[in-house]
KETOR-709443 format. One record per residue (C-alpha): residue in one letter; z, y, x. Coordinates in steps of 0.02 Angstrom, whole numbers, padded with zeros to 5 digits, always signed. Example, Ala and Ser with C-alpha at 12.3 -4.5 7.8 and 13.67 -1.06 7.14 Angstrom:
<semars>
a+00390-00225+00615;s+00357-00053+00684;
</semars>
This chain:
<semars>
m-01398+00023-00021;r-01395-00154-00084;s-01233-00195-00175;e-01171-00365-00226;l-01010-00429-00303;i-00949-00604-00260;v-00810-00686-00360;d-00726-00839-00291;v-00616-00921-00424;q-00489-01046-00358;p-00346-01134-00457;g-00213-01018-00388;e-00302-00854-00356;v-00462-00754-00379;s-00549-00665-00235;i-00668-00526-00271;a-00781-00465-00127;l-00896-00313-00132;l-01043-00319-00013;e-01149-00172+00037;d-01307-00225+00130;s-01224-00395+00153;r-01075-00312+00240;l-00901-00337+00168;v-00828-00170+00118;s-00697-00218-00014;l-00593-00374-00043;q-00463-00403-00178;k-00357-00560-00199;e-00260-00583-00358;a-00146-00727-00408;r-00207-00795-00575;n-00030-00787-00649;i+00006-00612-00580;s+00143-00509-00662;y+00188-00325-00655;a+00008-00270-00620;v-00042-00091-00639;g-00082-00049-00820;d+00033-00182-00897;i+00149-00117-01033;y+00328-00180-01056;k+00468-00158-01182;a+00609-00114-01062;k+00789-00056-01064;v+00867+00083-00962;k+00994+00006-00846;k+01072+00157-00755;l+01038+00341-00727;m+01032+00419-00555;p+01057+00606-00573;g+01043+00636-00387;l+00866+00564-00388;n+00830+00634-00566;a+00772+00462-00609;a+00825+00303-00699;f+00822+00120-00649;v+00747+00015-00788;n+00752-00170-00822;v+00576-00240-00850;g+00621-00420-00803;y+00576-00404-00619;e+00702-00460-00487;k+00721-00277-00434;d+00748-00141-00562;a+00596-00030-00592;f+00600+00154-00550;l+00564+00291-00679;h+00566+00473-00625;y+00594+00618-00740;l+00421+00688-00698;d+00345+00522-00752;l+00412+00538-00927;g+00266+00647-00980;s+00276+00818-01064;q+00267+00737-01237;f+00421+00627-01211;s+00510+00702-01362;s+00369+00651-01479;y+00359+00481-01393;s+00546+00444-01409;q+00545+00499-01594;f+00403+00380-01629;l+00489+00234-01543;k+00648+00267-01637;s+00557+00260-01804;a+00465+00100-01750;l+00630+00014-01709;e+00715+00072-01871;d+00580+00000-01982;t+00507-00154-01897;k+00412-00211-02053;h+00294-00063-02051;l+00187+00005-01913;p+00213+00192-01889;a+00059+00301-01868;v+00050+00420-01725;s-00068+00536-01823;k+00071+00565-01956;i+00214+00610-01842;k+00261+00791-01813;r+00233+00840-01631;q+00390+00896-01541;p+00397+01033-01410;d+00359+00982-01229;i+00512+00936-01128;d+00568+01056-00991;k+00478+01009-00829;h+00632+01066-00731;g+00751+00966-00840;t+00861+00818-00790;i+00854+00633-00828;v+01029+00634-00911;d+00964+00756-01042;v+00835+00637-01114;l+00890+00456-01072;t+01044+00357-01101;p+01093+00184-01026;g+01041+00042-01144;q+00901+00144-01221;e+00740+00044-01257;l+00576+00112-01195;m+00392+00072-01192;v+00342+00084-01007;q+00180+00062-00909;i+00167+00000-00729;v+00087+00133-00619;k+00132+00055-00450;e+00158-00129-00419;p+00312-00198-00326;i+00291-00162-00140;s+00401-00234-00004;s+00584-00217-00062;k+00543-00094-00202;g+00520-00135-00384;p+00380-00073-00493;r+00361+00114-00528;l+00345+00162-00711;t+00286+00296-00830;t+00314+00325-01012;e+00151+00422-01025;i+00053+00270-01092;t-00136+00260-01063;f-00267+00138-01117;t-00421+00131-01004;g-00595+00083-01056;r-00767+00091-00981;y-00805+00268-01046;l-00637+00336-01108;v-00451+00338-01076;l-00341+00352-01230;i-00174+00443-01216;p-00053+00426-01366;f+00043+00588-01407;g-00078+00692-01311;d-00186+00834-01379;k-00309+00873-01242;i-00486+00820-01203;s-00523+00809-01017;i-00695+00784-00943;s-00726+00699-00776;q-00765+00827-00641;k-00903+00716-00575;i-01005+00760-00732;k-01090+00916-00662;t-01197+00990-00804;t-01114+01111-00920;e-01222+01058-01063;e-01166+00874-01050;k-00986+00924-01035;l-01000+01028-01194;r-01090+00889-01284;l-00957+00761-01240;r-00813+00877-01282;q-00884+00916-01456;l-00925+00733-01485;i-00750+00672-01438;e-00669+00811-01540;s-00763+00745-01693;i-00701+00563-01674;r-00530+00586-01592;p-00379+00531-01696;k-00244+00661-01723;n-00105+00665-01591;f-00209+00568-01464;g-00274+00640-01300;v-00436+00577-01221;i-00505+00578-01044;v-00692+00558-01035;r-00743+00455-00882;t-00901+00482-00777;s-00984+00328-00851;a-00987+00413-01025;e-01124+00533-00964;g-01273+00517-01079;k-01195+00391-01195;r-01220+00398-01383;v-01082+00434-01511;a-01086+00255-01577;e-01043+00182-01406;l-00900+00302-01376;n-00835+00280-01552;n-00832+00089-01537;e-00736+00098-01376;l-00614+00224-01449;k-00577+00106-01595;t-00552-00040-01472;l-00425+00063-01372;l-00338+00119-01527;k-00321-00065-01584;c-00241-00104-01414;w-00113+00034-01444;e-00073-00032-01620;d-00054-00209-01559;a+00062-00150-01419;v+00172-00053-01545;a+00178-00203-01663;k+00235-00315-01522;f+00363-00185-01466;q+00442-00194-01638;k+00462-00386-01632;v+00509-00432-01456;t+00673-00415-01361;a+00680-00312-01200;p+00626-00344-01068;s+00456-00415-01125;l+00274-00392-01085;i+00188-00316-01236;f+00015-00270-01168;e-00075-00347-01019;e-00231-00271-00941;e-00388-00370-00976;s-00445-00502-00851;r-00418-00424-00679;i-00594-00474-00631;v-00666-00383-00782;g-00547-00239-00747;v-00614-00222-00568;l-00791-00233-00632;r-00753-00098-00760;d-00700+00020-00623;i-00831-00014-00490;f-00983-00071-00595;s-01137+00023-00542;p-01321+00014-00589;s-01354-00010-00403;f-01279-00185-00411;e-01415-00313-00377;n-01314-00470-00408;i-01144-00528-00469;y-01110-00707-00422;i-00967-00809-00497;n-00922-00990-00459;d-00824-01025-00617;p-00907-01049-00790;e-00763-00971-00887;i-00750-00811-00783;y-00943-00806-00779;g-00941-00803-00968;q-00813-00659-00971;i-00913-00556-00849;l-01078-00592-00933;n-01008-00537-01100;y-00938-00379-01025;v-01098-00329-00937;n-01198-00373-01096;l-01082-00250-01188;i-01091-00103-01068;a-01264-00124-00992;p-01367-00256-01087;e-01521-00214-00989;r-01434-00270-00830;k-01361-00437-00892;e-01479-00537-00786;i-01387-00483-00627;v-01239-00593-00677;k-01267-00769-00602;l-01171-00929-00601;y-01151-01001-00426;t-01161-01194-00431;n-01192-01239-00250;e-01060-01357-00177;v-01053-01249-00017;p-00900-01131-00041;i-00964-00972-00114;f-00885-00859+00021;d-00964-00967+00155;h-01135-00954+00074;f-01129-00765+00081;n-01052-00760+00253;i-00891-00679+00185;t-00767-00801+00262;k-00829-00763+00438;q-00817-00575+00401;i-00640-00594+00335;k-00583-00686+00494;s-00661-00554+00604;s-00598-00404+00503;f-00416-00442+00459;g-00337-00473+00627;k-00226-00351+00722;t-00375-00308+00835;v-00544-00268+00761;s-00694-00245+00876;f-00847-00142+00836;k-01001-00082+00929;s-01018-00086+01120;g-00854-00169+01157;a-00740-00036+01082;y-00599-00091+00967;i-00457-00029+00857;i-00279-00101+00844;i-00194-00094+00674;e-00008-00104+00654;h+00093-00100+00491;t+00269-00034+00473;e+00378-00006+00318;a+00342+00182+00320;l+00161+00194+00379;h+00010+00114+00456;v-00038+00155+00635;i-00212+00135+00709;d-00252+00150+00894;v-00429+00175+00955;n-00483+00101+01121;s-00650+00117+01214;g-00634-00060+01289;n-00768-00117+01413;r-00912-00016+01344;s-01071-00069+01430;k-01175+00079+01374;a-01055+00219+01407;a-01117+00397+01410;n-01130+00497+01573;d-00971+00597+01550;q-00800+00552+01478;e-00804+00681+01340;s-00968+00620+01264;n-00905+00440+01280;a-00744+00481+01189;l-00839+00570+01050;e-00960+00425+01026;v-00818+00296+01021;n-00715+00402+00901;m-00862+00426+00779;r-00895+00239+00773;a-00708+00205+00755;a-00705+00324+00606;d-00837+00220+00522;e-00739+00059+00548;i-00571+00139+00498;a-00645+00202+00334;r-00707+00023+00300;q-00538-00052+00349;l-00442+00064+00230;r-00546+00004+00085;l-00550-00175+00141;r-00363-00193+00161;d-00321-00068+00027;m-00206+00019+00146;g-00103+00157+00061;g+00035+00281+00098;i+00032+00367+00268;i-00100+00316+00400;v-00089+00387+00577;i-00238+00369+00692;d-00229+00390+00879;f-00405+00434+00929;i-00464+00449+01110;d-00419+00622+01176;m-00559+00752+01169;n-00549+00922+01253;k-00685+01019+01156;a-00628+01094+00990;e-00805+01075+00915;h-00796+00885+00949;r-00628+00872+00863;q-00693+00968+00713;r-00852+00860+00712;l-00743+00702+00706;y-00638+00774+00564;e-00791+00816+00460;h-00865+00644+00495;m-00708+00556+00437;r-00711+00656+00276;e-00892+00611+00251;v-00868+00422+00275;m-00713+00427+00164;a-00806+00515+00021;n-00851+00347-00062;d-00671+00289-00065;r-00613+00282-00246;a-00431+00296-00202;r-00362+00473-00195;h-00338+00527-00014;n-00306+00678+00095;i-00362+00696+00276;l-00286+00820+00401;p-00378+00884+00556;l-00329+00814+00724;s-00165+00878+00791;k-00145+00944+00970;f-00091+00766+01018;g-00257+00693+00957;l-00178+00613+00803;m-00262+00615+00629;q-00153+00593+00474;i-00217+00522+00314;t-00126+00494+00151;r-00208+00369+00031;q-00156+00317-00142;r-00052+00159-00142;v-00029+00067-00307;r-00013-00111-00242;p+00034-00192-00074;a-00094-00183+00065;l-00198-00340+00081;d-00139-00428+00239;i-00230-00589+00280;v-00167-00691+00428;t-00319-00743+00528;a-00225-00853+00652;e-00228-01033+00592;t-00074-01146+00577;c-00111-01312+00661;p-00139-01435+00519;s-00095-01583+00635;c+00073-01532+00701;y+00123-01399+00569;g+00190-01283+00702;k+00290-01417+00798;g+00193-01399+00957;e+00113-01574+00975;v-00042-01637+00887;q-00109-01811+00851;p-00261-01858+00956;s-00406-01760+00884;l-00520-01903+00929;l-00435-02006+00794;f-00460-01873+00659;t-00617-01968+00597;d-00510-02120+00573;t-00388-02016+00465;l-00531-01954+00358;k-00599-02132+00335;e-00423-02189+00280;k-00414-02048+00156;i-00589-02090+00086;d-00542-02275+00071;y-00379-02228-00015;l-00472-02118-00142;v-00605-02248-00182;n-00504-02408-00176;n-00327-02355-00226;l-00353-02205-00340;g-00523-02258-00406;v-00598-02085-00374;t-00780-02104-00319;r-00858-01935-00360;f-00775-01804-00252;v-00813-01675-00116;m-00718-01676+00046;y-00723-01510+00139;v-00695-01508+00328;h-00715-01382+00470;p-00901-01348+00510;f-00878-01426+00686;v-00810-01584+00610;d-00948-01588+00479;a-01080-01574+00617;y-00998-01717+00714;l-00989-01832+00560;k-01174-01800+00518;k-01252-01811+00693;g-01380-01944+00728;i-01492-02047+00610;i-01352-02174+00574;s-01211-02052+00561;l-01031-02088+00517;y-01058-01992+00355;r-01205-02104+00308;k-01109-02265+00354;w-00958-02211+00245;r-01068-02167+00099;m-01157-02338+00108;e-00989-02426+00111;t-00918-02333-00038;g-01069-02317-00155;r-01146-02152-00100;k-01056-02050-00233;f-00948-01933-00128;k-01001-01790-00015;i-00936-01706+00141;m-00966-01517+00155;p-00920-01385+00284;d-00791-01250+00241;q-00769-01106+00362;s-00596-01062+00290;l-00522-01223+00355;a-00438-01250+00524;y-00513-01373+00650;l-00417-01529+00596;q-00394-01482+00413;y-00477-01550+00257;r-00465-01533+00069;v-00535-01639-00074;l-00596-01583-00246;d-00637-01705-00386;e-00794-01686-00494;n-00699-01562-00607;r-00662-01449-00454;n-00476-01496-00457;e-00392-01518-00288;i-00326-01687-00243;d-00170-01683-00131;l-00184-01820+00000;k-00052-01757+00118;e+00072-01897+00155;e+00248-01882+00221;k+00201-01966+00381;d+00071-01832+00416;i+00211-01704+00437;s+00359-01809+00491;s+00274-01897+00637;s+00247-01733+00731;a+00422-01671+00676;t+00504-01830+00744;k+00416-01814+00910;s+00472-01636+00925;k+00656-01683+00884;n+00650-01824+01011;k+00583-01711+01143;a+00723-01585+01113;k+00853-01724+01122;n+00786-01783+01289;r+00796-01608+01359;s+00977-01585+01304;k+01023-01751+01390;e+00939-01699+01550;e+01033-01536+01549;
</semars>
């Protein structure tokens, strides 16, 4: 299988697409100024205790109080709280975890009021981002994740990834980590550590230990609520989790992010650094790799797949619901049962892809086409488990119920990715009337004249819908050619599949967007809409 990672860096957000055999299987969009991301560590203050929930609401600076359950305190909470107390009492010296005396584990059946008090200051880590009307979910069992290891302060165990199969390798890694592990720190050995030398693991362990010490030093100095440790660049973090020797290419369209990823790959797999490539073409990177079109066809409410069949995806506050329909299948099997099995099997493939693509979590209920034979229902269940095997998120799949429903639970740590594929009209801005599309080229010419003659910007790229681009460039003496001759041949017009029909955007030579939207562009349509409403009211 040919895997490629495509990173589209824009001023406001970064989009990361994973392709398998040129097919989009995973998409992540992150705001560049994102806060309260999974893995971030805060100095926080307990706001109120909820004995009925056996939990506390904690102020981390988010608009909604964060949620900390008693079971998320960790068994070593007593040692943790003793350490924080000593750190706050003497802010001039950094306390050493290795020198503290470990306290007994807290009672797993205890209550929140036994261990926390309102106003108490804690070091907390985000385990689930804010979703819908809920604030972040927290833990006080702090972890620092690297490529090969996970460091757990106040722990005392060494855990080895279950995906490492050979007993000899597990024993080697356990003995190796035992020899370099600091006192009073637990370590989880990740799958990628298999076959690695002691020097590589020791270097990463020291790096993670430094992150912990920096977080504690900041905890001593800042006032709650404050961010004290931020996960590394989200792009590098994603790469850390999904990087595989099977990657053939990693394309990035931003020199700074390209440098970060190149350094990271050079650190973890220097023999593979040539796969990291800087994309410099002026065609948008997602258009070049046919990702924009796949996004538009994959994120709507209705998603079609082979032979005319389709699925309908609905989202509610409590769960996601997916309905499977056979549609107008042209190559239907001879009998209804075989046809239902075939459609359901293909739907399972697409649903597994959609769960990864949209990062849908929580409860997913799938209404498959009814099948009478028990062996067909069992076959569908086994097939769904098989196609979900590559999903990195923890999940559980139940067999079909007697109503033909399949229930899936999937780990949810951040909101599901919901991309609206319907386009807002850029001419009327939702008012219902548009300017004559025939005059759109005149508008573009006005904008170009304004850029060149009024703003003095001559080197820029104007992106338009592919249909408009084709119209502007048709013929030997095209409009595009005429405009370039009139203005000095320094600007370019390029197609962008992400734009609506009468939409455009302009980037200067430094890839910064120039806002050319004028008040009249919006108000003219709005005024017409208001006048139309007034006339209707007079007639009535």
